[in-house]
C-alpha distance (Angstrom), angle and dihedral (degrees) to the residues before:
residue distance angle dihedral
M1 . . .
E2 3.80 . .
R3 3.80 130.3 .
R4 3.80 122.8 -173.0
L5 3.80 122.9 -168.1
R6 3.80 130.1 -170.6
Y7 3.81 129.4 -161.7
V8 3.81 129.4 -175.2
I9 3.80 107.2 -150.7
K10 3.79 113.9 -122.3
P11 3.83 121.6 -144.8
E12 3.82 93.0 -104.2
Y13 3.82 89.4 64.8
D14 3.81 95.5 50.6
G15 3.80 107.9 131.4
Y16 3.81 95.9 22.7
T17 3.77 117.8 129.8
I18 3.78 115.8 -120.1
E19 3.80 89.6 -112.1
K20 3.80 93.1 53.0
Y21 3.79 91.6 47.7
L22 3.80 94.2 48.8
K23 3.79 91.5 48.3
L24 3.81 87.2 56.5
K25 3.80 85.3 56.6
R26 3.83 86.8 55.3
Y27 3.79 96.1 -107.6
S28 3.80 105.8 164.5
H29 3.79 125.8 -136.3
G30 3.81 88.1 -103.4
C31 3.82 91.3 53.6
L32 3.80 91.7 51.1
V33 3.81 91.9 49.0
H34 3.81 89.9 50.1
L35 3.82 91.6 51.4
K36 3.80 92.0 48.8
K37 3.81 89.9 53.7
T38 3.81 93.3 47.1
E39 3.79 118.1 88.4
E40 3.81 105.8 -111.4
G41 3.78 87.7 -4.5
I42 3.81 88.7 149.7
K43 3.80 122.9 33.0
R44 3.79 129.6 179.7
N45 3.80 113.9 -161.0
G46 3.78 89.5 -16.5
V47 3.83 95.6 -51.3
W48 3.81 125.4 109.5
A49 3.81 106.2 -102.5
Y50 3.80 141.7 -168.3
T51 3.79 124.6 -124.5
K52 3.83 89.8 -118.2
D53 3.81 92.3 58.6
V54 3.82 115.2 114.1
L55 3.79 121.0 -119.8
Q56 3.78 127.6 -138.6
A57 3.79 128.9 -157.8
G58 3.79 110.1 -84.4
D59 3.80 95.2 25.5
V60 3.79 116.8 138.4
L61 3.80 111.6 -133.5
E62 3.79 119.3 -166.5
T63 3.79 130.7 -173.6
V64 3.80 130.0 -175.7
F65 3.79 128.7 -162.4
V66 3.78 114.0 -159.3
E67 3.80 120.8 -174.5
E68 3.79 111.8 177.9
E69 3.81 97.6 173.1
A70 3.81 126.6 70.3
S71 3.80 124.2 -139.4
E72 3.79 112.0 -68.8
N73 3.82 120.2 -118.3
I74 3.81 93.7 15.1
V75 3.79 110.4 118.6
A76 3.79 113.3 -149.6
V77 3.81 107.1 -122.3
E78 3.79 126.7 -175.5
M79 3.80 106.5 -113.4
T80 3.79 134.5 142.1
P81 3.81 106.6 -121.9
D82 3.80 114.6 -160.6
I83 3.82 97.9 -116.5
V84 3.79 113.2 -162.0
Y85 3.82 97.3 176.8
E86 3.80 138.5 -3.9
D87 3.80 136.6 179.5
E88 3.81 134.8 150.7
D89 3.79 93.1 -69.8
I90 3.79 111.4 30.4
L91 3.78 142.1 33.1
V92 3.82 119.9 -158.8
I93 3.80 115.7 -162.1
N94 3.79 134.1 -174.8
K95 3.81 98.9 -135.7
A96 3.79 118.4 -143.5
A97 3.81 125.4 -135.7
D98 3.81 119.6 -93.6
T99 3.81 90.0 35.5
P100 3.82 120.4 119.3
I101 3.79 115.8 -151.3
H102 3.83 95.2 -132.3
P103 3.81 133.3 26.7
S104 3.78 115.5 -99.5
Q105 3.77 140.0 162.0
G106 3.79 106.1 -49.8
N107 3.81 91.4 10.9
Y108 3.76 100.9 67.5
E109 3.80 99.7 136.4
N110 3.81 107.6 17.5
S111 3.81 102.4 69.8
L112 3.78 129.6 111.1
A113 3.81 87.7 -111.4
N114 3.82 90.1 59.5
G115 3.79 91.5 51.0
V116 3.81 94.0 47.4
A117 3.81 90.4 47.7
G118 3.80 88.6 52.2
Y119 3.80 91.1 48.7
F120 3.81 92.2 55.6
K121 3.80 93.7 40.7
H122 3.81 87.6 57.4
K123 3.81 87.5 53.8
G124 3.82 90.2 49.7
E125 3.81 94.3 -114.6
N126 3.79 132.2 128.3
F127 3.78 112.2 -127.9
V128 3.79 136.4 -165.5
F129 3.81 109.4 -153.5
R130 3.82 112.0 -127.7
C131 3.80 112.1 167.8
I132 3.80 110.2 -174.8
N133 3.82 104.7 -168.6
R134 3.78 113.5 33.5
L135 3.79 126.4 -151.3
D136 3.79 131.2 -163.7
R137 3.79 116.6 -100.5
D138 3.81 94.7 -98.8
T139 3.80 98.5 35.8
T140 3.79 110.3 103.4
G141 3.77 130.1 -153.3
L142 3.76 146.5 54.2
V143 3.78 125.0 7.0
V144 3.81 127.4 166.1
I145 3.79 121.4 -142.7
A146 3.80 124.1 -164.5
K147 3.80 113.8 -132.0
N148 3.80 98.0 -160.4
M149 3.79 142.5 22.8
L150 3.81 95.5 -96.4
S151 3.80 97.1 50.0
G152 3.80 88.8 45.2
A153 3.80 92.8 53.2
V154 3.81 93.9 46.1
L155 3.80 95.2 46.0
N156 3.80 93.8 44.7
Q157 3.79 89.2 54.0
A158 3.80 90.2 46.8
M159 3.80 88.7 52.3
I160 3.81 91.7 51.9
Q161 3.81 91.0 48.5
R162 3.83 90.7 47.5
E163 3.80 92.9 -117.7
I164 3.80 92.3 133.4
H165 3.79 107.2 82.4
R166 3.80 120.2 -154.2
I167 3.78 132.1 -179.1
Y168 3.78 121.0 -168.3
L169 3.78 131.0 -159.5
A170 3.79 116.7 -142.2
V171 3.78 132.5 178.8
V172 3.80 109.1 -144.9
K173 3.77 132.6 -174.0
G174 3.80 115.3 -104.0
E175 3.80 136.6 18.9
L176 3.79 104.3 -53.4
P177 3.84 120.2 -149.1
E178 3.79 116.2 -106.8
S179 3.83 93.2 -98.7
G180 3.76 141.9 -23.7
T181 3.80 150.3 156.0
I182 3.80 125.5 -117.5
D183 3.81 115.4 -154.8
F184 3.82 106.9 178.1
P185 3.82 125.0 137.5
I186 3.81 115.8 -119.2
A187 3.80 128.5 -147.3
R188 3.79 137.8 169.7
K189 3.79 110.9 -84.2
G190 3.78 112.7 -113.7
G191 3.79 113.8 -101.0
S192 3.81 94.5 15.9
T193 3.79 129.9 97.1
I194 3.81 95.2 -159.3
E195 3.81 110.7 21.2
R196 3.81 120.6 95.8
C197 3.79 131.7 -164.1
V198 3.79 142.0 -177.2
N199 3.80 107.1 -89.6
L200 3.80 116.8 178.3
E201 3.81 93.5 -170.7
C202 3.79 106.4 48.1
G203 3.80 106.6 5.6
E204 3.79 125.7 117.0
R205 3.80 116.3 -111.8
A206 3.80 113.1 -92.2
V207 3.81 126.4 -179.2
T208 3.81 125.0 -169.3
H209 3.81 127.5 -179.7
F210 3.80 123.6 -160.3
Q211 3.78 140.0 -176.8
C212 3.80 123.9 -167.5
V213 3.82 111.8 -125.9
E214 3.79 101.6 178.3
K215 3.78 139.4 -21.0
N216 3.78 144.5 -170.4
E217 3.79 131.2 -164.0
K218 3.81 91.9 -74.9
Y219 3.82 111.1 24.6
S220 3.81 141.4 30.4
L221 3.80 129.9 -151.7
A222 3.80 113.7 -139.1
K223 3.78 136.8 -172.3
I224 3.80 107.2 -139.8
W225 3.80 131.3 -170.2
L226 3.77 129.9 176.4
E227 3.79 137.3 -136.8
T228 3.81 90.8 -168.6
G229 3.77 133.6 31.1
R230 3.80 108.9 -135.4
T231 3.79 121.3 159.7
H232 3.84 111.2 -86.4
Q233 3.81 88.7 -4.3
I234 3.81 98.2 153.8
R235 3.80 93.5 43.5
V236 3.81 93.7 47.7
H237 3.80 95.8 43.5
M238 3.79 97.1 47.1
N239 3.79 90.4 47.6
A240 3.81 90.5 48.5
I241 3.82 93.0 57.8
G242 3.80 93.3 46.3
Y243 3.81 100.8 -98.2
P244 3.83 105.0 101.8
L245 3.78 125.3 -179.5
P246 3.82 111.9 -108.2
G247 3.79 114.7 -123.0
D248 3.81 93.4 29.6
F249 3.81 103.4 142.3
L250 3.81 92.9 -160.5
Y251 3.79 105.2 39.1
H252 3.83 106.6 19.5
P253 3.82 112.6 9.9
D254 3.79 97.7 -169.4
F255 3.80 105.7 139.3
S256 3.80 96.8 165.9
E257 3.82 93.3 112.1
I258 3.80 106.9 13.0
G259 3.79 132.2 28.8
R260 3.80 99.6 -145.2
Q261 3.80 139.2 30.0
A262 3.80 109.5 -65.8
L263 3.81 96.8 -122.0
H264 3.81 129.3 126.2
S265 3.81 133.2 -178.6
W266 3.81 95.5 -132.2
R267 3.81 108.3 169.2
L268 3.82 131.4 28.2
E269 3.80 123.4 -176.4
F270 3.82 129.2 175.3
M271 3.80 144.3 134.2
H272 3.79 114.4 -91.1
P273 3.82 107.8 -103.8
V274 3.83 94.3 -131.0
T275 3.81 109.2 21.9
G276 3.80 97.6 33.9
A277 3.82 90.6 -134.6
L278 3.81 117.7 147.7
M279 3.81 109.8 -105.7
K280 3.82 120.1 -159.2
F281 3.78 126.7 180.0
E282 3.81 134.8 174.0
Q283 3.80 132.2 -177.9
P284 3.82 122.0 -165.0
L285 3.77 123.9 -115.2
P286 3.82 111.6 -79.8
E287 3.78 116.9 -110.4
D288 3.82 95.8 -113.4
M289 3.82 89.9 58.1
R290 3.81 93.1 42.5
K291 3.81 90.4 55.0
L292 3.82 90.1 61.9
L293 3.80 88.8 62.7
């Protein structure tokens, strides 16, 4: 896959080195190294340039990212991913239930990565899989995937700096209060490789906010957003305060009305990694969760 970018240097950047200018555009160290190793990876006014070269107002700066190899150990499988949005830099997908993000033992060909690899293979393009916000296997909803090295670097940094805003919808058992904040530390449960628990002594701080949207005599629908990103945070926290998610095989294995945890990545909001435009996406509540209400 190849991505070419073009910048016309404005007067306020006159005298900047190419490296300084590209860092302002959030090019990571890895991106700059890749460009240096790529033939004509950086051009100034049509001529191959070095990162130490000085820019002048009106210059045309071009960069090209070329990735000739696809992700290793990801088998391209013919699927039909539910694509919400796509451009040259990002792919936003509404992930289905029973779909891991990455291949693993026992899930070698049924992950989202396999389906995305198959999608790009059908288009005749190599693709390195870079999923920015990860969801559990049975959590549905919005995920954003970077299509090139630059968008991956920018979005990963945005994720670390909590500039990617996510709101989840969860159906929980019981009549949830109108709103609240859960501030309980979470740690790995002893003897388990995947299960987590609230642990006041050695857990890492985890903060979850919720707002009740609607309820019936048995279940409540909540909007949930996080200050931290611990593994299984929503599932552990809601269970800890007495409002577990039905269908959660680890923390509340009640499958009488739904076959997976009732959790959905509803809203995703972030700045576009190249254009800087505000991107907002929403996906409605899946039918299996709606039926509980």
